[in-house]
N, C-alpha and C positions, 0 to 999 in steps of 0.2 A: 228728713223730718229731723227737725230740731227742738233738741232734748234740752231740758236743764240739767245742774248737776248734781242728779238724784238718782242714787243707784237703782231703787226700785223702779223708778219711772222709765229708768232704760230700760232695764232688763224685761218689765213688762213688754216695752213697744218692741225690744228683741222677742221674746217668745212669741207674741202675736205674730210675726213677721214667720216666722219659723213654725209657726201654725198653719198658716195660708200655706207654706209650699215654697215657700222662695229660697231657691238656691245657694247665692248669693249674700251677701250681706259687707257690707264696708262702713265701719264708724271711722268717725277721726276728732281729737281731743280728749281731752281730763285724763293725760296718761303722765301727767306731772308729779311734784313731791308733796302736793298741798293736799290738805282734808278732802277737799270740793273736787281731786281727781281721782274717778269712781269709777272710770269705761270698765278696764280690766276687769273689777271686780263683780259688776253687771254683767258682762259677758261670759264670765265664770258662773254666775248665777242659770242663766238663760240657755247654757244647753247642759247644764247639768253635772258641772265638774269643780271642784274643790282648788281652791286658790292656795298657791306653794312657790316656796321660795326654788328658783335656777340658783345654780351655784356660776354655771358656766355663766349664765347673760352676766347676775353678779359682775363678775371680771371685764364683763365686757363694758357695762356702765360705770366701774373704777376705772377703767382706761382712758373714756371718755369722758368723767366729771376731771380727770390730771391738769394741772393749769387752768380749768375755768377760771373766770373773773372775779374778784372779790370774795373767793374760796375761804380764804383765810378770817374773812368776817361771821363764820359760822363756825357752831362750835363741833366738834369732830364725833361728837353724840348726834346732832343733828343730821350732819352730812351724810351719816352710814345708813341714818332713820331713812333719808330719802333715799338715796343709791339704795337699799332694799327696798323700798315702796315698789320703785320704778323696776327690778328686778321679779317682782312677784308675776306669775302667770299660771293660767288655767292647766290642771295637769293636764297631761296628754298632748298640749298643745305644740302648734310650732313656733319656735320665737325667730322671731324676726332682729338682726342686730340693731342697737340704737344708730340713728342718722346722727341728731340729738343728745341729750341725757338716757331717755327710755325707749326702752325698747318696744316692738310691738309685737303682734302674735297671729296665726292662725287658727282660730278654733273650730274643733270639728264636731257634731252631733251624732251622736250613734246613726243616725240614718245615712249620714254624708255630706248634711246643710254644711256650709260654712262662714265663719265670721273672720272677718279678716280686721284688725284692727291697730289701726294709724296712726299717729301724732298729730296735733293741730297745726301748728304753724308750716304753710304752706311748701317752705322749703323742704323740711324733713318730712312731710306726708308725700310727696313726691319721687323725693329720694330713696324713702323705703317701700314704695309703690312699684317701682323699679324692683327691688328686692323679690317683691313679693310674688309680681306674676313670674319668677324666676324660680318658686321655690315650691317642691312638693308639698302639701296638694291641691296649692290655686294654682300650679303649671299644669298638672296634669288634668283638671275641673277645667281651665279655658281651653286645653289640646282640644275638647269633645265637644265647644260650644264652634257653632256656626257662626261667625263673624261679620258682620254684612259690611262690604267694600266699600270706602269711604274715600271719596277725592273733594278736596277742595281749588275751587277755582278762583281768580281774581281780575277784577275787571277797571280798569279806570276808565272817571266820566261819564261812567253808562248809570243813569238812577233808576232807583228800581219799577216806574211804570214800563221801560222802556223792555226790560227785561220780562215782565206780565204781556204786552206788547208783541212779543217773538214769541211767545210760549203760547197765547192765543189764535197767533196765525201759522202755527204748524199744523199739518196734513192731518196726523194720528196723533194720540192720548200721550204728550211728551214724560209722561209722568208714569207709565206703566212699571211697575215692580222699581219705582223709584221714592226716594222720599228727601225733598226738595229743603232747604235751610237758607232766606239769603236776609244779608245783614249789610245798612251801610254802615260804613266807617271813614271817615275823613275825605272823602272824594272821592272811595271806594268803593266796591262792590262785593261782598264775600258770598259766593254764592257755593256750597254745601253738598254734594252730590253723593247722596248716603244711595247704594244699589243692593237691593234685597232681595232681590230673584235674580236666575238666568236671563228674564225677560228684560227685568232693571238693568242688567249688562248689556245688553245692544242699547233701550233708551239713551243711557248715558253717554254712550260714545255718541250718539246719533243726537243728543245735546249738545253736547260737545262742540260738534262739525257746525251746529247752525247756532251758536254763540259763535265761535269763528268768523262764519258768514255773514253774521248781520254786524260784527260788531270788530272784528279785524283785530290790529294794534291794539286796541283797549284792554282786549284777554293778553294780560301779561303774565298770566303763571297758572298755570293747570296740576301744578304739584303741591300748591300750595306755599310755596315760596312767596316771601312778603318782599315789595320791594325795596327794602333792605337788605335784604339776601342776595338778591335779583344783581344789586348794585355791588355790594362787595365781591361777589363772585366776578361781575364784570374787570371789576380795579385787578383784583385781585391776577387774573388770566391776562391782563393785556400787560402787568406788572407799570402799570399809572398809579397817581396820586392823586389824594384830593383832598383842598382846604376848604371852611366856611367866612363866609363874612356877613353874619346876622344883628339886626336890628331890633327890630318887634319882637321876635323871637327869641330871642334871650338865651341863647346857647342848645335851645329846645336841637337845631338840628343838629350841632354836633355830639350832643349826647347819643342821639340816638342812629347816628351810625358810630360812634367811641363804643356802644354798647356790645360789638357782636366779636366773641374770642378771632384775634387776629387782625382785630382792626390798625395795630401800629402798621403793616407791614401795607398798607396803601392811606390812611387818612395821617394827615399829618398835624393839624389842628386847625385853629383859626384865630376871627376877633370877635368878638361881639362889641359890638360900636353904636351903643346903645346913643350916645352924645355925638353931635355934629362934630366937636374937638376929635373923638377919637374917629372919626371917618376919615377926615382929612389928614389929620398927625400918621397913623397907621395905614391908614388904608390909599392915601392919597387922592381921596376924593379933592378935586378943587373947589375953592370955599365961594368961588362967584360962581358954580354949578350949583350950590344948594343956596345961597343968595338968592339967583335968578328962579328956580323950577323947586327948590326944597328938599328937603331930603328924602321923602316921599314921591319919589318920582320914577321912572324909568330910565332914566341918564346917573340917576344915583346908583341905582341899583347895579346899571353896566361895571360902573367905575367902581367900586366895593370891591365886586369879582374879580375885576382883572386888577384892582390895587391885589387885594389877597393872592393870587393866582399867582403875581411877578414879583410880591416881595416873601411869597412865604415860598416859592420854588416849588409850583407844584406844575401837575401836568393838567387839572379842572379847578374850578371854583364857584360856589353856590354862594350867592350874594340874597339877602332876604332887607326888604324895607318896608315898612305898611304902617297904620295906623290900628292897635289891634282893640281898642275902646278901653272901658266903656266911653268915656269923654275923648276930646284931642278934634273930635273930626269938623269938617267946615261941609257946607255946603258943594263946593266943589273935590272936595278931598271927604268923603264919609268915612268913618266905620267900615272897617272891611278893606278898603282897600289898601291891599300889598302888590309890590313889583318884588316878581324871581326873577334872578338872573343865574346863567349858565355860560361860564366864561371855559373855552377850552383852546385845542389846538385848532381848530378850525373859525376860529372865533366869539362872538359873544350872542348871546339869545337871550331876550326878556321879555315875560310876561306881565299882564296885569289880572287880575282877579278880584271881584267884588264879592267878598264871601258875606255871609250871613251867621250870626248866633252868637256866642258867649264871646267874652276875651279869648277863654282856652282855646274854644273850638276854631277860632282863627286864625289860632298860630298853631295849632294842629292841624288844619287842612295847608296850611303857606309851608310847611314844613314837607308834609305828604307832596305838594306839588312841585319840589324844590328837588325830590328825590326821585319822583316822576320825570323830572324834565333833567336831568342827569342820565337816568336810564336809558330814554330816548335817543340823548347825546352819544351815551357810549355805545348804545347797540347801532346809529347811523355810521359812527365813526369804525368800528370794529367790522360793520357791513363792507363800507367803502375799502378797507384797508384789504379785509379777504377777496377784492376785487381788482385787486392790484393798483388803486389809488395812490398816488405816494401822499403822504402825511406832513403837513409841514411843519417845518423844525421851529420849534421856541425861540 
């Protein structure tokens, strides 16, 4: 439910849910210092408790406020007023320590129903939720709940209709005791399998085997791990490094790789070679190659990856060049034409793609395919190495 910043409206909605017998309600937002932040007061009304200052919570809020930016622009009186407001909790409620500056709370009714009060900003909400699930009475409540078992399977290059066709062709009901969620994401298919019963556990295993048999290596994760996480683990495990050379994606590939904690161990950096001059000067792409074939070509993508790998001294390099649109396309080279290359110890692979969609969709799909190309190359390289094939020296 989405409710405006009105204390009576929030309290009425909460009271209705509690009257309907809802065991657990989670609220987010409305815990700040301004006059329209009224969620905690509304929760107190709904559970029949007074709102009172918690001195221990006030000290936590003071600590969080220490060193807050631009604090000196506000009078001491207003600062104190705001801190006290964020430390007001329903009497009998269990406080949740502030992640930002506002405290949260787990409030309980006389019948044991729970209202968990969380802040609105996502980073604060997530951090406080992790705290809440470990805190009684919520942790006790969750311990009594039978949680369905869920797994996330990721497939690359498989479309939704192919999965539907697989399900229709199975001899028994493939969804017995299961709930299935299917979502297409930039060339990937994310399948969420929720096992609702013991029969669902058996159905889930059967469905996973069927997908493996039908789609093979396209099933690249059955643990929910993203291609980024898999590539990161592969590189770290092999003690290898990667760099990027990007044109039409403008740094999106490097940003996605560097978003992972510990990426500095295997991601060295890259070159955003948007102009031909940068491709030539920093990556060593021959001017005559660009003049003859254009910057959007298989050989240019190959030269970009090889130049980045050589100049930045990495084990692997990814290159992307293409036309993301909405303009710039021709009959021979339409919008959506993208070349992705992967240079490694055993040579360079280039793939051509003709993506559809908006500029952002084309760029996202180019990045996704580059990561998948690297994943496959790393898998093949590590499989060959474990089989005793000699590695080529750089």
